[in-house]
N, C-alpha and C positions, 0 to 999 in steps of 0.2 A: 615643585610646582613655583614659581619668581615669586621671589623673594616680598613683594607687593604686589600681594596676591587679592585681586577685584572681582567681586561673584559676578558683580555687573559688568564685566569684560565679556565673563562667561554668555551672559544670556547678549549680549551684542552681536559675536561670534555667532550663536544659533542663531539667530534672527536673519544677518546678514545673508545667512546662507539658501535660507523658505525664502529672501526676495527677491535672492539673484537665483533660485531653482537649483540650489547646490544638491548633493548625494549623500548618501549615510556614510560612504568612504570620509572626505573634503571634512563634513561635518567630527567625525569621530577623531583624523588627524589633528585636526586645529583647537580638539577641547584638549586631548592626549598630549600636546605642545605647549601646549600654554600651561596646563594644568601639573606635567610631568605624570601624569600616570597611563599605568598602561588596565588602555580599553577592551572587551568584547560586545560586542550586539550580533547576540543569535539568534532564530525564530522561536517558533516556538517547538519543535522539536528539537530543540539544540544542535540545527545547522546553522553556522557561524556566516553569516550577512557582512558583519567587516570587524576588521581586528586591528589595533596598534602595536600591535605586538613584532617586535623585529624578526625569530624566528618560524618564519609563514611555514618554512619547509622542513619541519619537523620531522620526524620518524612517524610511522605504524604507530608505536607503543606511545610514544609522548601524544597523539593523536587523539589516543583511546584514551587514554587521562585525564587530559583536557576532556574531550566530549563525556567522560564521567562528572565532572567536577559543574560543567556545567548543566546536564539533569540535575545533578545536587542538587544545584546552588536554585536551581529552577524552583522543582518541588521545596525546597526552604521556605522560600519567597511565599507561596500561591501558600504554603501553609499559617505561615507567619500573619498575611494580611489579608482581608474580604475579597471575597473573590467578585463582588459587585461593583465595590467602591476602594478598589486597590488605593494604598497610603504613600510617605512615602519611603524613600529605599531603607533596608535593612543591612545590619551591620552582623557582620559573619567573620569570628575571629577560628581564624585557622592557622596548621603549622607554619604556612610561607610565607602569612599576615593577614590583615587585615581584608574584608571585603566589601565591595559597597552595590545591593545587588536590586535592582525593581522593573520591573513590569513594563514592557511597553503597549500602551495601551490604545486603541481606532476604534472610536466608537462603542466605547462597552467593552468590543472583544479583547483580550491579552494574545498580540501577536507575535509579541518575543519578548528579549529581556536583556538587559545592557547589564556589567558585571562590570566594575574601576575598583583598579587597586593603585598605590603609591607605585612610581614606579622604584628599584632601589638606588635609593642615593639621593633621590631626586627631589624631595618634599622637604623641606625647612618647620622645624621643630612648632614654629609658629603656624602650620595648619593642620589643625582638628580633625578630627573622622566625620562631625556632623560637615563640614565645609565638604568632605567630597561626597559625605551624601546628597548634599546638597545642585553640585555640580553633575553629580549621575542621575536628577531629578529635572534637572535642566535638560538635558541631554534625552529620557527617553522622552520628553515633550515635543523635542524638535524632531526626533526620529522617527514618531507618532503621527504625526503630520506629513515626513517626510512617504512614510508607508501609504499614507490615506491620497497621498496627491498623486505618486507613483504606479495604483493597486496592487502594493505588493501584501494583499494581507488576505485573510480568509475571514466571507461571513457569517460559514454557517455558526450561533451559536452554543455551539456544545462547550463545555465548560475547559477551560485552558488546561488544568489537568488530565483530560480525559484528548484532547488533542495534542500535545505533547507521548500521552502511549500508543494510542490510533496513528503517529508519527514514526516512531522507535519501526514498529511491529512494520508495517506497509514500504516504507521511503527507503529501497538499496542505500542510500545517500547519509543516512544516518547511522548504518553501524551494523551491527551483529546485536538484535535488539535482547539476548541473553546475556552477553555480557554488561549491558546497562542493568537487566533487574537484577544484575548481583551487583552490582554499584548503588543502585538507587532502590530502596526498599517497597515503593509505589505498586508497583506492580503485584505484589504479593498483597498488600492491602486492598487494592481494589478492584483486579480482576481475576473472577475464580468460575474453574472447571465445573461444567462442559463448558463447551464450547464450537463455535461454527467461524465457517471464514467465508464470507461471500464478497463476490465483487459485479457490483455493476456497473456497463457502459452503456451510457446515452446514444441511441440508434442515430439521431441527430442534436450535435450538440450543444450545447444556448448554456451559458454558465448561470445564468440566474436564475433558470430552472434544477440546473444541480444542488446549485446552493441551495435551493429552496428543497429540492427532493432530500437533501442532509438534515436540511433541518427539521423535515415530518419525521422523516425516518429514526432523528435524534431522540423527539418526542415519543415518537412512539413503542419506542424501546430504548429506556434511558442506559441501559446496559450493552448501550453499542459502542462501538470505538471506531471512529469514521475516517478515512485517512482522503482525501478527494484530492487528486490528482489528472491533469487531462480531461476526458471525459469519463474519467473513472470515478466509483467511489466504493473503495475497501474496507472492509466493515468487519471488525473480530465482535461476534457478540457471544458474550458471556456471563455464566451464570443459567445454561441451557438444561436442567434436571431434567427432563422430564420429556416423553412423544408429546402431551398437549405443548410444550413449550416448543418445541420442532414445529407442530403445525402450524403454531401459531406465527412464527419465524415463515416462514415458508406463505403464508398468507400475506404478510407486510409488504417482501417482497413484488408477489405475486402483483398486490395494490400498485405497488411502484413500476413495474414492468407498463402495469395498462394508464396508471395516472399520465407518466411522464417520459413515457419512451425508451426503458433501460430494455436491454437484455442481461442475463444474470448467471454470474456459476456461482453454485454452491456449494459449500462441504459437506459432505457425514459430520454427526457432534464427533467431537475426541475430544479425549481428560488431559492428555500431554501438549501443557504451553509449548513447550519446546516443539512442537511438531507446526506453530501458524507459518514460519515461514515454508516448510513443505504442502503445505495444505494451498497457503498463499497461490504455488508455481501449481500443483495441480488445478484447483477451479481455473486460474486464467486459462491453462491449456483446454478444459470443459469448454470456457466460452469460447477460446476463440475456434476452436473445432465444433463447435455445433453452431456457432453461425452460418459457417461453411456448410457442414452435412445435412444441418437440420431450419435450414431458415424459418419457419415457418412456426416456431416453438419462439419462446421468451425466458423458458426458465433451465438450464443443463444442471442435471445432478453429477460431481464430483466421479463417482462410483461408476454409469457409463459409462465414460471416455476414460475408466480405468486403464484398457487396454490400449487404446491409442496412445495415451501420454506416455507409457511407457515403449510404443512404440517409435513414438515422434524422437525421445535421446537415443534410441539405437538406431536408425534409422542411417544415419551417416556414418554410419561405421560398415554397419551393413552393404547395404548401395542396392544393388542389382543380385550378389549374391541371394537369392532368399530361396527358398524351399518350393519347386515347380513352379520357377515364373516361368520355362516357355510356355508348360501347357496352361498356365490362366492365362498369358497373352491368347494362346492360339482360343483359350475361350471367348474371348475379348474381341480375337478377329470374327467370331461365328456370327457374336449378337451384331455387330458392325455390317459383315454382308448380308445377314438371313433377315436380320430384323427381329433377333428372338431378345432374351432378357437374363442368361443363362448367368450369367458373372452376378450378376444383382438379387437373383436367384442363390445361387450359391450364398451368397456373404450373407444374406437374411436365413437363411436353413442352417451355417455355422452358428450364428448369432442367438439362433435361438438354440439352442442345444439339441441339431440334428431333428426337431422335432418336425412332424410334416405339418399336423394341425394348425400349430401356433406360428407357421409359415404363411401356408394357405394365408391364412384369416390377415395374416401384416400386409401379404401381396394383393389380397382381393380377389383370387384367384379356385376355384374348385379342386378340392382336395388329390380328384383323379390328373388333372393339369401337372400339379405340386411332384406327383412320384412323377411322369411321362419326363420332367422336368429335369427330375435328380437322372433316371433311368441314361437321358442324354449326356446328363453332365458327367457320371461314371465311365459314357465310352467317349469323352473327348477327352478326358482327364488321363483317361487309363490306369485309373486308382479306385480304391474304396473308400470314397467319402464319410462312411459310415465307420469305418476304423479310428479310434477317438485317436488314438495316435497321429494319424496322418488328418484329421480335418480340427486338431490344433494347431497344425502346423498350416496347413491351408489358411485357418482363419488369421495369425499376425500376420503370414506375407502379404494379402492382403492388405488389411490393413495397411503394412508399411510400407506394400507399394504404395497406396491411397497419402501417406505422412507426405512421401517422396515429391507429388502432386504438388502437395500443397506448400511446397517449399519455394 
């Protein structure tokens, strides 16, 4: 800090930038330069919005360490402050030195955190820790006003801690959530098995309706961790201990789909928190494939699209080297030339475990018609479709082909 430090200069710098429509970066740089401090401004999940650190091109291990530090300090700040009435900055003594931490609040919502520490060799002895906290409080107010002005904020009203946890699970930029879990004990404290992952996508995107839906979901199921990104709500339901709770969650999702125009992919219940990332991937795949193949539905279960998801991962490697590719193409050509429905009939038959009655009901055709079609399909393909090995390979080949069409 300068030898003649004056807190009023900090006020002046912040509000001059507000008047001139400056940026968060301008504000952080000006305050850091005047005070001789190092500053990090991060959003609710630990993503850095601006920093005065010169080592911005640090390696991956240093980035992970800094991200862990951010989450740890943010959680400490939340623990020590009243959630509804955040106060002055808190001081945290660490091996590297003292750090001042405070929340950035916009209209009652915590939207991020500001961390300030003396830069090595630049702060004279006359500057107290309390003064650093004062400067940090001024900066948090200024950044909060800029966030509100530029719309850099989330307006659903889940607690800051829940939004931090949700982002660490569902935002790829947040890094590996399990590494963060080891750094920050808040996962062990607040997130409990069993779990269900749901991804809701708004058909006709509207930001205000999306935020309203997130609030509705958070109010209806308090143990939901919700992350908003684009037209989607990524949600982790925790504490799913019994089948009746699963039914409750399914009912909530049905209501959201009907009332807000969502399409939804949902996972089965699982116990291992390490699987959240995998379940997110599989649930998104079920949602994307379901919207293409069954647009009349609103909810798509992960396990219904398990084979399609697996095949979607393999299609780029297998390509056209599929089992009975030529014969399946002949089946499609037969449908095209003669107006038959053999290809779809075969697919439904294989998906229904080679059960004639179930498939005929699905296709709304008579059992005898089904049997006739199966005979013709066998004849065109030249294989026994009721041989278990043959039927499995045919089904996978058909799904691989469909995945290639979707690319």
